[in-house]
C-alpha positions in Angstrom: -1.2 -33.9 -23.1 0.3 -30.3 -23.1 -1.6 -27.7 -24.9 -0.2 -27.1 -28.5 1.2 -23.7 -29.4 -1.5 -21.5 -31.0 -1.0 -19.3 -34.1 -3.0 -16.3 -32.5 -1.0 -13.5 -31.3 -1.4 -11.9 -27.7 -2.1 -8.6 -29.4 -4.9 -9.7 -31.7 -8.3 -9.5 -30.0 -10.3 -12.7 -28.9 -12.3 -11.6 -25.9 -14.7 -8.7 -26.6 -13.1 -5.2 -25.9 -15.9 -4.5 -23.6 -15.0 -7.4 -21.2 -11.4 -6.2 -21.0 -12.6 -2.5 -20.3 -14.9 -3.7 -17.6 -12.2 -5.8 -16.1 -9.9 -3.0 -16.0 -12.5 -0.7 -14.4 -13.6 -3.1 -11.7 -10.0 -3.7 -10.7 -9.3 0.1 -10.7 -12.3 0.9 -8.7 -11.4 -1.8 -6.0 -8.0 -0.7 -5.8 -8.8 2.9 -5.3 -11.4 2.0 -2.7 -8.4 0.7 -0.6 -6.0 3.7 -1.1 -3.6 4.0 1.7 -2.0 7.5 2.5 1.2 6.0 3.7 3.9 8.3 2.4 6.8 6.5 0.8 10.2 8.1 0.1 9.5 8.1 -3.7 6.5 10.5 -3.1 9.0 13.2 -1.9 10.9 12.9 -5.3 7.6 13.0 -7.1 6.6 16.2 -5.6 9.9 17.9 -6.0 9.9 16.8 -9.8 6.3 18.2 -10.4 6.4 21.1 -8.3 9.9 22.4 -8.5 11.3 20.6 -11.5 14.2 19.5 -9.5 15.5 16.1 -8.2 16.7 17.6 -4.9 14.1 17.1 -2.0 15.3 20.0 0.3 11.8 20.9 1.5 11.5 17.5 2.9 14.7 17.1 4.8 14.8 14.6 7.8 11.2 13.4 7.0 12.6 10.0 5.9 15.7 7.9 6.8 16.3 7.6 3.0 16.6 11.3 2.2 20.2 12.3 2.8 22.3 15.5 2.2 25.2 16.0 -0.1 27.6 18.8 0.7 27.1 21.7 -1.6 24.2 19.8 -3.5 21.3 19.6 -1.3 19.1 16.7 -0.1 18.4 13.7 -2.3 16.5 10.4 -2.3 18.4 7.2 -1.7 16.9 5.2 -4.5 16.2 4.9 -8.1 13.7 7.4 -9.7 11.5 5.2 -12.0 8.4 5.2 -9.5 8.7 8.8 -8.9 8.9 9.8 -12.6 5.7 7.8 -13.3 3.9 9.3 -10.6 5.1 12.9 -11.3 3.1 12.7 -14.6 -0.4 12.8 -13.2 0.7 14.9 -10.3 2.1 17.6 -12.5 -1.0 17.5 -14.7 -3.2 18.1 -11.5 -1.0 20.8 -10.0 -3.7 23.6 -10.3 -6.1 21.4 -8.4 -3.5 20.3 -5.8 -2.5 24.1 -5.2 -6.1 24.9 -4.5 -7.2 22.1 -2.2 -4.0 21.5 -0.4 -1.9 24.7 -0.1 1.2 24.7 2.0 0.9 26.6 5.1 3.9 26.2 7.4 3.3 27.3 11.1 4.4 30.6 12.0 7.5 31.1 14.2 6.5 30.6 17.8 3.1 29.2 16.8 2.2 26.0 18.9 1.4 23.1 16.4 -1.5 20.8 17.6 -0.8 17.1 17.2 -3.6 15.4 19.0 -3.3 12.2 16.8 -4.7 8.7 17.8 -1.5 7.1 17.0 0.8 5.0 19.4 3.8 4.7 17.2 6.4 7.2 18.0 7.8 7.5 14.4 4.4 8.2 13.0 3.7 10.8 15.7 7.0 12.6 14.9 6.2 12.5 11.1 2.8 13.9 11.7 4.2 16.7 13.9 6.9 17.5 11.1 4.5 17.6 8.4 2.1 19.9 10.3 4.8 22.3 11.2 5.9 22.5 7.5 2.2 22.8 6.4 2.7 19.6 4.4 0.1 17.3 5.9 -2.7 17.9 3.4 -0.4 18.3 0.6 1.4 14.8 1.2 -1.8 13.3 1.6 -3.3 14.6 -1.7 0.0 13.7 -3.4 -0.2 10.1 -2.2 -3.8 9.8 -3.3 -3.0 11.2 -6.8 -0.1 8.8 -7.2 -2.1 5.9 -6.2 -5.3 6.6 -8.1 -3.9 7.8 -11.5 -0.5 5.8 -11.4 -0.4 2.6 -9.3 -4.1 1.6 -9.5 -4.5 1.9 -13.4 -1.1 0.2 -13.9 -2.2 -2.7 -11.7 -5.6 -2.9 -13.3 -3.9 -2.9 -16.7 -1.8 -6.0 -15.5 -5.2 -7.8 -14.8 -6.1 -7.2 -18.5 -2.6 -8.4 -19.7 -2.8 -11.5 -17.4 -6.2 -12.4 -18.7 -5.0 -12.2 -22.4 -2.0 -14.4 -21.4 -4.4 -17.1 -20.1 -6.5 -16.9 -23.2 -3.6 -17.1 -25.4 -2.5 -20.1 -23.5 -5.8 -21.8 -24.2 -7.5 -21.3 -20.9 -11.3 -21.2 -21.4 -12.7 -17.7 -21.1 -14.7 -18.2 -18.0 -11.9 -20.0 -16.3 -9.4 -17.4 -17.5 -11.7 -14.6 -16.1 -12.0 -15.8 -12.5 -8.4 -16.8 -12.2 -7.5 -13.1 -13.4 -9.7 -11.7 -10.6 -7.9 -14.1 -8.3 -4.6 -12.6 -9.5 -5.7 -9.2 -9.1 -7.5 -9.4 -5.9 -6.0 -12.6 -4.1 -2.3 -11.8 -4.5 0.1 -9.1 -3.0 -0.6 -7.1 -6.2 -3.7 -5.8 -4.5 -1.7 -5.1 -1.2 0.9 -3.2 -2.9 -1.2 -1.2 -5.3 -2.6 0.9 -2.4 0.6 3.0 -2.3 3.2 4.4 -4.7 5.2 1.1 -4.7 8.5 0.7 -6.6 8.4 -3.1 -6.0 5.0 -3.4 -7.8 6.3 -1.2 -10.8 9.2 -3.7 -11.1 6.7 -6.5 -10.9 4.5 -4.9 -13.7 7.5 -4.1 -15.9 8.5 -7.8 -15.8 4.8 -9.1 -16.5 4.4 -6.5 -19.4 7.8 -7.3 -20.9 7.1 -11.0 -20.8 3.7 -10.5 -22.4 5.3 -8.3 -25.2 8.0 -11.0 -25.7 5.9 -14.1 -25.5 5.0 -15.2 -29.0 3.9 -18.6 -30.1 6.3 -20.7 -32.2 5.0 -20.7 -35.8 2.9 -17.6 -35.5 3.8 -14.8 -37.8 6.5 -12.7 -36.3 4.9 -9.3 -36.9 7.0 -6.4 -35.6 9.5 -8.7 -33.9 12.4 -6.4 -33.6 9.9 -3.6 -32.2 8.8 -6.2 -29.6 12.1 -7.1 -28.5 13.2 -3.4 -28.1 10.0 -2.9 -26.2 10.5 -5.9 -24.0 14.1 -4.5 -23.3 12.8 -0.9 -22.6 10.4 -2.3 -20.0 13.1 -4.5 -18.4 15.5 -1.5 -18.4 12.7 0.6 -16.7 12.5 -2.0 -14.0 16.3 -1.3 -13.4 15.5 2.5 -13.5 12.9 1.9 -10.7 14.9 -0.4 -8.4 18.1 -2.5 -8.6 16.0 -5.6 -8.1 15.0 -4.8 -11.7 18.5 -6.1 -12.7 17.0 -9.6 -12.1 14.1 -8.8 -14.3 16.3 -7.6 -17.1 18.8 -10.4 -16.7 16.4 -13.2 -16.7 14.4 -11.7 -19.5 17.3 -11.1 -21.7 18.3 -14.8 -21.5 14.6 -15.8 -22.1 14.7 -13.6 -25.2 17.8 -15.2 -26.5 16.2 -18.7 -25.8 13.1 -17.8 -27.7 15.2 -16.9 -30.7 17.3 -20.0 -30.5 14.0 -22.1 -30.9 14.2 -21.2 -34.5 17.7 -19.8 -35.3 21.3 -20.8 -34.7 23.0 -19.2 -31.7 24.8 -16.5 -33.5 21.8 -15.3 -35.5 19.7 -15.6 -32.3 22.2 -13.4 -30.4 22.3 -10.8 -33.1 18.5 -10.5 -33.3 18.3 -10.3 -29.5 20.6 -7.3 -29.5 17.3 -5.4 -30.1 16.4 -6.2 -26.5 19.7 -4.3 -25.5 18.7 -1.5 -27.6 15.5 -1.0 -25.9 17.1 -1.5 -22.4 19.8 1.1 -23.2 17.4 4.1 -23.0 16.3 3.7 -19.3 19.5 2.4 -18.1 21.4 5.3 -19.8 19.0 7.7 -18.2 19.8 6.1 -14.6 23.5 6.8 -15.3 22.6 10.3 -16.2 20.3 10.6 -13.1 23.1 9.5 -10.9 25.4 12.1 -12.4 22.8 14.8 -12.1 22.1 14.1 -8.3 25.4 12.6 -6.9 28.0 13.9 -9.3 29.0 10.4 -10.4 27.2 8.4 -13.1 28.6 4.9 -12.1 27.9 4.8 -8.4 24.2 4.6 -7.1 22.8 6.5 -4.2 23.9 3.7 -1.6 27.5 4.8 -2.2 26.8 8.3 -1.2 24.4 7.9 1.7 26.0 8.5 5.1 27.8 5.3 6.4 25.8 5.6 9.7 22.7 4.4 7.8 24.3 0.9 7.3 25.8 0.7 10.8 25.7 -2.9 12.0 25.6 -4.4 8.5 28.3 -6.5 6.9 28.5 -4.3 4.0 28.7 -0.3 4.0 26.4 -0.2 1.1 23.7 -2.7 2.5 24.4 -5.3 -0.2 26.6 -8.4 0.2 26.6 -12.2 0.4 23.3 -14.1 0.6 22.1 -14.3 4.2 20.5 -17.7 5.2 18.1 -15.9 7.6 16.9 -13.5 4.7 16.4 -16.6 2.5 14.1 -18.2 5.0 12.5 -14.7 5.8 11.7 -13.8 2.3 9.3 -16.6 2.0 8.2 -17.5 5.6 8.6 -14.6 7.9 5.2 -13.8 9.4 5.6 -10.1 8.8 6.8 -10.1 5.2 7.2 -13.6 3.7 5.9 -14.2 0.4 4.2 -17.4 1.1 2.8 -16.1 4.4 1.1 -13.1 2.5 0.2 -15.3 -0.4 -0.1 -18.9 0.4 -2.1 -19.7 -2.8 1.4 -19.3 -4.7 2.5 -22.7 -3.0 0.2 -24.5 -5.3 2.6 -23.6 -8.2 4.7 -26.4 -6.9 2.2 -28.9 -8.2 2.8 -27.5 -11.7 5.8 -30.1 -11.9 3.1 -32.8 -11.6 1.0 -31.3 -14.5 4.1 -31.1 -16.6 5.1 -34.9 -15.9 1.5 -35.9 -16.8 1.3 -33.6 -19.8 -1.9 -31.8 -18.4 -0.4 -28.3 -18.5 -1.7 -25.4 -20.4 1.2 -23.1 -19.5 4.1 -24.4 -21.7 7.2 -25.9 -20.0 9.6 -23.2 -21.0 7.4 -20.6 -19.3 7.6 -22.6 -16.3 11.2 -22.9 -16.4 11.4 -19.1 -17.1 9.1 -18.5 -14.0 11.2 -20.7 -11.7 14.4 -19.2 -12.9 13.1 -15.8 -12.2 11.9 -16.6 -8.8 15.1 -18.3 -7.7 17.3 -15.4 -9.1 15.0 -12.9 -7.3 15.1 -14.9 -4.2 18.9 -15.2 -4.0 19.4 -11.5 -5.1 17.0 -10.3 -2.3 18.7 -12.3 0.2 21.9 -10.2 -0.5 20.1 -7.0 0.6 21.5 -6.8 4.1 18.5 -4.5 5.5 16.0 -7.1 4.4 15.8 -8.5 8.1 15.9 -5.2 9.7 13.4 -3.0 7.8 11.2 -5.0 5.5 8.8 -6.1 8.2 7.8 -2.4 8.5 5.6 -2.5 5.3 4.9 -6.1 4.6 5.9 -8.1 1.6 7.8 -6.2 -0.9 11.1 -7.5 -2.3 9.6 -10.9 -3.7 6.5 -9.2 -5.2 8.0 -9.2 -8.7 7.9 -13.0 -8.8 4.1 -13.1 -8.1 2.7 -12.9 -11.7 4.7 -15.6 -13.2 4.3 -17.9 -10.1 0.7 -17.2 -10.1 0.6 -18.1 -13.9 1.7 -21.6 -12.8 -0.7 -21.5 -9.8 -3.6 -20.7 -12.3 -2.6 -23.8 -14.3 -2.9 -26.0 -11.2 -6.1 -24.4 -10.1 -7.6 -24.9 -13.4 -6.8 -28.4 -13.5 -8.0 -29.1 -9.8 -11.4 -30.3 -8.7 -13.9 -27.2 -8.6 -14.5 -27.5 -4.8 -10.7 -27.3 -4.0 -10.1 -24.4 -6.4 -13.0 -22.4 -5.1 -11.8 -23.0 -1.6 -8.2 -22.1 -2.2 -9.5 -19.0 -4.2 -11.9 -17.8 -1.5 -9.3 -18.1 1.2 -6.9 -16.2 -0.8 -9.5 -13.5 -1.4 -10.4 -13.2 2.3 -6.7 -13.0 3.4 -5.9 -10.3 0.8 -8.9 -8.1 1.3 -8.0 -8.2 5.0 -4.5 -7.1 4.3 -5.6 -4.2 2.0 -7.8 -3.1 4.6 -5.8 -3.3 7.6 -2.2 -3.2 6.3 -0.6 -5.1 9.2 0.6 -8.7 9.4 -1.7 -11.4 7.7 -2.7 -12.7 11.2 -3.4 -9.3 12.6 -5.3 -8.1 9.6 -7.5 -11.1 9.6 -8.0 -10.8 13.4 -9.0 -7.2 13.2 -11.4 -7.6 10.4 -13.2 -10.6 12.0 -13.3 -9.0 15.5 -13.6 -5.4 14.8 -15.3 -5.2 11.2 -14.1 -4.0 8.0 -12.0 -0.9 7.6 -10.2 1.1 4.9 -6.6 2.5 5.2 -7.7 6.1 4.1 -10.5 6.0 6.8 -8.1 4.6 9.6 -5.8 7.6 8.7 -8.5 10.1 8.9 -9.8 8.6 12.2 -6.4 9.0 13.8 -6.1 12.6 12.7 -10.0 13.3 13.4 -9.0 16.2 15.9 -7.4 17.9 13.1 -9.8 17.6 10.1 -13.1 15.9 10.8 -13.9 15.2 14.5 -17.1 13.3 13.5 -15.1 10.7 11.5 -13.5 9.0 14.7 -17.0 8.3 16.1 -18.6 6.9 13.0 -15.8 4.9 11.4 -17.8 1.8 11.2 -20.8 3.2 9.5 -18.7 5.0 7.0 -16.7 1.9 6.3 -19.8 0.0 5.6 -21.0 2.8 3.5 -17.9 2.9 1.4 -18.0 -0.8 0.8 -21.6 -0.7 -0.2 -20.9 2.2 -2.6 -17.8 0.4 -4.1 -19.9 -2.8 -4.5 -22.8 -1.0 -6.1 -20.3 0.7 -8.5 -18.6 -2.5 -9.3 -21.9 -4.3 -10.2 -22.9 -1.3 -12.5 -19.7 -1.4 -14.2 -19.8 -5.2 -14.8 -23.4 -5.1 -15.8 -22.8 -2.4 -18.3 -22.0 -3.6 -21.8 -22.7 -7.4 -21.1 -25.4 -7.5 -23.7 -22.9 -6.4 -26.5 -20.8 -9.6 -25.8 
């Protein structure tokens, strides 16, 4: 039979606070250990905002295909600013440190720029040379590290705590909820995407946090209900401010908010109450209109309408968005380079949740399952309408479908908790092995696994250092294996110390 709704709110403590603190710290440390110095387009805007207080990215012209010029206005990033705004906070606070350890020292006119990099990809070699010529190589690496360590990693670790509280609130036993939370944090693409400044992961976390704020058991005392609906709307609106895939998050959450109200109120009363969701969303969405006016001179048209048409040459739409593509529908799930179910096969067990519902053995309520599948379907169709899905997403692994991960894994967690222990352990172990390999190598799942099992463990930051060893630390390239094992041992020791500390107080 299904688990009845409880009367304890998500926000009132059940598990000891020390357990949640240790859960957060363990995830944060593991994420940080797998930091990747990959420079995304949002990082240029982060640096411009923190260093020069401007949305223009003039110093970084031509360093990314999504940086484009507007006549008389300068260069701008072709995307929404939410991720950059978040990362700019810690980067601005740490500016005195950044200026000291990573000063910008451009090459002098006529000075030959050394670029003896152990890199076979032409685009990366060109990027390395441009960064060195402009004296930005160290600065970009430090900026990427700050954005990850003090923005992405703590937000992703916080999502693990929220996920754990959701499982507890849905009556999962504490030990079961804990290992399923670690599987969510370290056995899904959340781990893979947390290594860099990732707008897709921020949209993901906005959706999870908004759902957690909104979810409230029927019959529980509706404390601060209007505030919670406004907070949910704000998070959904911030997802839109981060990326237009956030429109799916906002739309489906808005409908779910209305449906929650209709459980206890007539339609018009529910609709009136749900307006608080729109009030919350209005602030970040309104700021997006202001941003578009500030950068492009038009509040209504996003960056894609201002970027050079040549960028979309070969697409059915001049803005890169149009009718759903059948090939993209398949690829978003099964392409070996970016398919969601290829990067996270464990999510496929969520399909068995229909059987749990039919048998009445579910802990995750049916309406949450409906919401999860509706969100997944809407995101899947929306992302298939992005016409550069097939041409560009393979370059950086699974991205567009990541926002569906937390809610799909919530259903998968219900299935794993109900499965025989041997099967659940086997599936969980396989997911952890694959995701750790992906987080280390950051290539396709098969190539990542192959490299780890044939060449040993590695870390993205160490791989980057080895490829630029002739510039910074010549000894690194000759001792990468020893350094990798040393880093892994130190991380494991730190995780053990964190987890052991405070256990006696529980």
